[in-house]
N, C-alpha and C positions, 0 to 999 in steps of 0.2 A: 733309412740309408745306413750302410755300415760305416764304421769308423774309418776316417781317411787313412790312407797309407802313410807309413813313416817316411821321413825325408822331405824333400822340397815339395811344396804343394802349388797348385795353380793360382799364383797371385797372392798368397798370404796365408792366413790361418784356416783351420778347418771349417769355420762358419762361412767365411768368404768363399771357399771352394764349393761348399754345399749350395750356396745361393747362386754362384756362377753356373754350376752344372744344372740347377733348376731352370735358370734363364735359357741356357742352351737347349735343354729339353723342350721348353715351351716354344722356342723358335723352330726347333726341328718338327714338332707336331703341327705347328701353325703353317709352315712353309713347305713341309715335306722334304726339304733339302737345304742344308746350310754349308757355308764355307768357313772353316776355322783352322786353327793350327792342328798338327797331327797329334800333339800331346792331349789337347782338349778333346779331340774326336775320339781318341782311344779311351779316355776316361769317361766320356759321355755314353759310349756304346752299351756297357752293361746296365747302366741306369735306364736308358731308353728301352732296351729289350725287356727289362723288368716291368716298366710302365705299360708296355704293349701287352705283356702277359696278364697283368692285372685287368687291362681293358677287355681282353678276351673273356675273362671270367664274368665281368659285367655286373656283379652284385654291388650293393651299397657299400660294403666294407672295402671292396677293391676301389671304388670311386673315391672313398675317403682317403685311402692310402695314396692314391695318385694326387689328390689335392694337397697333400703335405709337400710334394715336390713341385708340381705345376700349379701355380697360384691363380692362373686365369681360367675362370669357369667355362668360358666359351671354348677354349682350347681343349679342356678336359671333355666337354660335351662332344666336340669333333672327334677326339680320340676314341671315345666309347661308341659313337654312332656311325662314324665314317671309316676310320682306320681299322678298328677291330674286326668288322665284318669282312673287310678285304683280305685280312691275313688269318681268317678263322681256320683255314685248312693247312696253314703253314706251321710246322712244329717248332720253329725257332728261326733265328737268322733274319730278323726283321729289319736290320740296318746293313748298309754297305758303306765302307770307307774307301774312297779313291784318292790316292795321292796326286796332288797337282804341283805346279812349280812353286818355287820359293816366293815369299812376299817381297814386294819391291823395296819397301823402306828398310827393313831390318834383316832380310834374307831368311826369315823364319820358314821352316817347312810347313806348307799348307796342305789341307785335305778337304775333300767334300764328303760329308756324311749325309746319307739320304735313306729314306724309308724304302724298303723293297716291297712294292705293292702289286707286282706282277703275279699272276697265278702260277702255281707250280706247273712245270712241263709234265708231259705224260710219263717220262722216265722218272723224274723226281717224285711224282705222285705214286708210282709203282713202288719205288724204293721206300717211301714213307709208309705205305700200306703194309709192305712186307716187314718192316721194322716194328710197326705197331702190332702185327700179328705175332711176331716172335716174342715181343714183350708180354703180350697177353698169355701166350702159351707158357712162358717161363714162370709167370706168376702162378699159373694153375699147376705147373709141374708136368705138363703134357708136352709132347712134341708138336711143332707147328703143323697145322693142317693146311694142305694146299687146296684152294677153292676151285681153281680151273686147271684143266690139263695144259701142259706146255705144248705149244704149237710146234709141229715138225718144221725142219728147215725147208726152205723152198727147193723144189726139185727142178733140176735142169731138164727142160723139155727136149732140148736138142739131143741129149743122150738117149732118151727113150724112143725117139723116132726111128733109128736104125733097127732097134729090137722089134718094134711093131711091124716094120716092113719085112723083117725076116720071118716073123710069125705068119704074116699074110702070104709070103712066098711058100712056106711049108704047107699051109692050108690048101694051096692050089695044087 
């Protein structure tokens, strides 16, 4: 994990912040959704995204890197075997932060952070595929190749009907 940011930290020193974020990540992967303060959710997001990326890799080194943050072996196993296959086709954006009302006791702004496990929609999948093709082409130095022809716009059949009637009338 990178060095904590300068300025105020979440509840104390850098070691305490690291442990707190590790516990939040463990809870997030265990329950798939947690409610916490906005500041903690914003600090947790990059860490959780990185852990899911490691889980998608799936090798032993990645598992050991995740184990440095998430101490519970059962949660790490669930991350690698259950969560990673669900987000295998997603290029990023594995978490979603939704702001909710303030906490009753101290009026702290609260947020729900959750894992995005829904499959990509057809439109998102097409955009991701086009982006990947462009990246591959730019690495090779070639222009992107279009695999399938673009479909024509739907034709208005009511506009064709009078023309066909006129052709039939001319034929008679």
